[in-house]
Structure formats: structure tokens, C-alpha cells
C-alpha positions in Angstrom: -14.6 -29.2 0.4 -14.3 -27.3 3.7 -16.0 -23.9 4.0 -14.6 -21.6 6.7 -15.6 -18.1 7.9 -12.5 -16.5 9.2 -12.2 -13.4 11.3 -9.0 -11.6 12.2 -7.4 -8.2 12.7 -6.0 -6.2 9.8 -3.1 -3.9 10.6 -3.5 -2.2 7.3 -7.1 -1.3 8.0 -6.8 -1.0 11.8 -9.9 -3.1 12.3 -11.3 -6.6 12.4 -12.1 -8.1 9.0 -13.7 -11.2 7.6 -13.0 -13.6 4.7 -14.8 -16.6 3.4 -12.5 -19.5 2.4 -13.1 -22.8 0.6 -10.4 -25.4 1.1 -9.9 -28.7 -0.8 -11.1 -31.8 1.0 -10.6 -35.3 -0.6 -13.9 -37.1 -0.1 -15.6 -40.2 -1.4 -18.9 -40.4 0.5 -20.5 -37.1 -0.3 -23.5 -37.6 -2.4 -23.3 -35.8 -5.8 -19.8 -34.3 -5.3 -16.3 -35.7 -5.1 -13.5 -33.5 -3.7 -9.9 -33.3 -4.8 -6.8 -33.4 -2.6 -4.8 -30.3 -2.0 -1.3 -30.5 -3.5 1.4 -31.6 -0.9 3.2 -28.2 -1.2 -0.1 -26.4 -0.5 -3.3 -25.7 -2.4 -3.2 -23.2 -5.3 -5.2 -20.1 -4.4 -7.9 -18.2 -6.3 -8.7 -14.8 -4.8 -12.3 -14.2 -5.7 -13.4 -10.6 -5.5 -16.8 -9.0 -5.1 -18.6 -6.1 -6.8 -19.5 -2.7 -5.7 -22.8 -3.5 -3.9 -21.7 -6.7 -2.3 -19.2 -8.2 0.2 -17.2 -11.4 0.9 -20.4 -13.6 1.4 -21.9 -12.9 -2.0 -20.1 -15.6 -4.1 -21.3 -18.3 -1.7 -24.9 -16.8 -1.6 -25.4 -16.3 -5.4 -23.4 -19.1 -7.0 -22.3 -22.8 -6.5 -18.7 -21.9 -6.3 -18.0 -24.5 -3.6 -19.4 -27.3 -5.8 -17.6 -25.9 -8.9 -14.2 -25.7 -7.2 -14.4 -29.1 -5.5 -12.7 -31.1 -8.2 -9.9 -28.5 -8.8 -8.0 -28.7 -5.6 -8.2 -24.9 -5.4 -8.4 -22.8 -2.2 -10.9 -20.0 -2.9 -10.4 -16.9 -0.8 -13.2 -14.3 -0.8 -12.3 -11.0 1.0 -14.2 -7.8 1.6 -13.2 -4.3 0.6 -16.5 -2.5 0.9 -17.0 0.0 -2.0 -13.3 0.9 -2.3 -12.5 -0.2 -5.8 -9.6 -2.1 -4.2 -7.9 1.3 -3.5 -6.3 3.0 -0.6 -9.1 5.6 -0.4 -8.6 9.3 0.3 -10.3 9.0 3.7 -7.3 6.8 4.9 -8.8 3.3 4.5 -5.9 1.2 3.1 -7.8 -1.5 1.2 -5.2 -1.8 -1.5 -2.5 -2.5 1.1 -4.7 -5.0 2.7 -5.7 -6.9 -0.4 -2.3 -6.7 -2.2 0.2 -7.1 0.6 -1.3 -8.0 4.0 -3.8 -10.7 3.1 -1.5 -12.7 0.8 1.2 -12.6 3.6 -1.3 -13.7 6.3 -3.1 -16.4 4.3 -0.3 -19.1 4.4 0.1 -18.6 8.2 -3.6 -19.5 8.6 -3.9 -22.3 5.9 -1.8 -24.8 4.0 -1.7 -22.9 0.7 1.0 -22.4 -1.9 2.7 -19.0 -2.3 4.2 -19.8 -5.7 3.3 -17.5 -8.6 2.2 -20.4 -10.8 -0.3 -21.3 -8.1 -1.8 -17.9 -7.5 -4.8 -16.5 -9.4 -7.4 -13.8 -9.0 -10.9 -13.2 -10.4 -13.8 -10.9 -9.8 -17.0 -9.4 -11.2 -17.7 -5.7 -12.0 -15.7 -3.7 -9.5 -14.0 -7.0 -8.6 -13.0 -7.5 -12.3 -11.2 -4.2 -12.1 -9.6 -5.3 -8.8 -8.5 -8.6 -10.3 -6.8 -7.0 -13.3 -5.3 -4.2 -11.1 -3.7 -6.9 -8.8 -2.3 -9.0 -11.6 -1.0 -6.0 -13.7 0.6 -4.2 -10.8 2.1 -7.4 -9.6 2.8 -9.7 -12.6 5.5 -11.5 -10.7 2.9 -12.8 -8.2 -0.1 -13.8 -10.3 -0.2 -16.4 -13.0 -3.7 -15.5 -14.2 -6.5 -13.0 -13.7 -10.1 -13.1 -14.8 -12.6 -10.2 -15.1 -16.3 -10.8 -15.4 -18.3 -7.8 -16.6 -15.4 -5.7 -15.3 -15.6 -2.0 -14.5 -12.3 -1.7 -16.4 -12.6 1.9 -17.4 -16.1 3.2 -16.6 -15.6 6.6 -18.2 -14.6 7.9 -14.8 -13.5 11.3 -16.0 -16.9 12.2 -17.5 -19.1 10.0 -15.3 -22.3 11.3 -13.6 -21.0 9.3 -10.6 -17.8 11.5 -10.4 -18.3 12.0 -6.7 -18.4 8.3 -6.1 -15.2 7.7 -8.0 -13.4 10.6 -6.4 -14.3 9.2 -3.0 -12.5 6.0 -4.0 -9.7 7.2 -6.3 -9.1 10.9 -5.3 -8.8 13.5 -8.0 -9.7 11.9 -11.3 -7.2 13.9 -13.3 -4.5 11.9 -11.6 -5.8 8.6 -12.8 -4.0 8.4 -16.1 -0.7 6.6 -15.7 -1.4 5.7 -12.1 -1.6 2.2 -10.5 -5.3 2.4 -11.2 -4.9 2.9 -15.0 -5.3 -0.7 -16.4 -4.4 0.5 -19.9 -1.0 1.9 -18.9 -0.3 -1.1 -16.6 -1.0 -3.6 -19.4 1.3 -1.7 -21.7 4.1 -1.7 -19.1 3.8 -5.5 -18.7 4.2 -5.9 -22.4 7.1 -3.5 -22.6 8.9 -5.1 -19.6 9.4 -8.5 -21.3 8.9 -9.9 -17.8 6.2 -12.3 -16.4 2.9 -11.8 -18.1 -0.3 -12.9 -16.3 -2.8 -14.8 -18.4 -5.9 -12.7 -18.7 -9.5 -13.9 -19.1 -12.2 -11.3 -19.9 -16.0 -12.0 -20.3 -19.0 -9.7 -20.6 -22.6 -10.0 -21.6 -23.6 -8.2 -24.8 -26.5 -6.6 -23.0 -24.4 -5.5 -20.1 -24.1 -1.7 -19.4 -20.3 -2.3 -19.2 -20.1 -4.1 -22.6 -18.6 -1.1 -24.4 -16.0 -0.7 -21.6 -15.0 -4.3 -22.0 -14.7 -4.3 -25.8 -12.6 -1.1 -25.5 -10.2 -2.9 -23.2 -10.1 -6.0 -25.3 -9.2 -3.9 -28.3 -6.5 -2.2 -26.3 -4.9 -5.5 -25.4 -4.9 -6.6 -29.0 -3.3 -3.3 -30.1 -0.4 -3.6 -27.7 0.2 -7.3 -28.3 -1.1 -8.7 -25.0 -2.7 -12.0 -25.8 -5.8 -12.7 -23.8 -8.9 -14.9 -23.7 -12.0 -12.9 -24.5 -15.6 -14.2 -24.3 -18.9 -12.6 -25.0 -22.5 -13.6 -25.5 -26.0 -12.8 -24.4 -26.2 -11.5 -20.8 -26.7 -8.6 -18.5 -25.1 -7.5 -15.3 -26.6 -10.3 -13.3 -25.7 -13.5 -11.2 -27.1 -15.9 -13.8 -24.4 -14.7 -16.1 -21.6 -14.7 -13.5 -22.6 -18.1 -12.1 -22.1 -19.6 -15.6 -18.9 -17.7 -16.3 -17.1 -18.5 -13.1 -17.3 -22.2 -14.2 -15.6 -21.1 -17.4 -12.9 -19.4 -15.4 -12.2 -22.5 -13.3 -11.8 -24.6 -16.4 -9.5 -21.9 -18.0 -7.1 -21.5 -15.0 -3.7 -23.0 -15.7 -3.6 -25.5 -12.9 -0.5 -27.6 -12.9 -2.1 -31.0 -12.6 -4.2 -30.5 -15.7 -3.1 -32.0 -19.1 
């Protein structure tokens, strides 16, 4: 595979930004790894999102994502949104516009990647798990699948001791219910619409601080009739767990060339 560090200007954010990108490369002479070709119409894309304390470099630094993705033919795109929870924040930083509109529009102008819904996926950990589900449920017509690992899917924001942090990212918390940040309402709307329904993968360690949050969202999906893949087992909020689970996500993704 090819690993690229890409720097460009974001009009949405009004500043220079960076993304890390892994691109398919068919190879036969690499020792210990054999790469797959990209599809002629362009490589399918996995947007891979970081958590609250990290940035676009973290998946390459903490996991073997390049090696895991080599045989899939996927392009893996790792952007940075700081500590924004993938929102347009009250201070005027338009991270949601950047991640949901600008970046997907720019990407195929930089690289030979597919723009088809069936080739577009998103995954993330913790804050990035929230971002992955937020992207897919707000835009079910654009994403075929979304995966959340130890996702901060509903971290008791209204009663949280970190209320100031969440208000910095979301604005007044009493405006959250029913908003584009309310995953519960978004999932119900997808079910009610009878339109495209992204496949959802959810995993969390049973010793994770966000385990109750994840079982609550799992149960909500079951109540509203949104079928999903749910996985749990021993694990905390740590990279050992996420390194293992991202391999499960790659195997789960509905790639077209798989039987």
C-alpha cells in the first residue's frame, strides 16, 4: 500500500489542514504483505476517525491499519477535527461542514477513489465512534456502513461533570434532543423513512467506561427495529482493544468483491 501525508487548504475551516491516506497498491515482492489492486472505477473509501485526545496520525501510530487494509483494496482516509466532536462548534469552527461536505468532495479530485454509496464507509473510536454514526445517520444516502468502537454515543451529556466541555463543542445542551447530534432520533428517522439504511457495527469492551452508553444504544436500535452488528467482550478504553476490533471491522465491511 501507499501511505501519503496530504496537506491542503480547507475553505470550511479557513485554514490549512492535514489528512493521512492509505491507498491500495498491488504488489508481489513485499516481504510479509501482499497488496490488492484498487477497483478500476476507483478504490472504495473508509473514513477512519480519531478520538477526543488524538489527531489524524493516531491510527498509523497505534495500530497496524496499513497492513490490515492491504488485502482489501480500500483507501483509508484519516482526517483531523481536533476536540470538536465532529461539530460546527459555537466558536465558529465548521468541522462538521469540513468532514461531511468539503472533504468528501475534495478527495476524488486528489485521488482515484469511488464516490458511490456502496463504496463509502466510516469508522471511528470513542469520539470518532460518535462521528462515524453521526455521519452515516445524517447522510444514509451516502454511506453504506458505519462502525463505532467504544463510541461516545450518548455520554450522559445533560448531567455530565464535563458539561463545559460538551457545551464548547455542542452549544446549549438542552438543544441536543432531536438535533443532528442526537443519534437516537437520527436512527429512528432512518427506520421511519424506509430509505437507505447504513449497516451499523458497534463494539465495546465490558470494562470500558462507555460500556453502559453502548449497551443503551444497542438496546435502542433493537427497540426501533434497526438491525445492527453488536460485539462485546473483555476490554477497556485502550489501543490494544481498538487494534483488534478494527480488524473485525475490515472483515465486516460489505466490500463488493467479497463472496
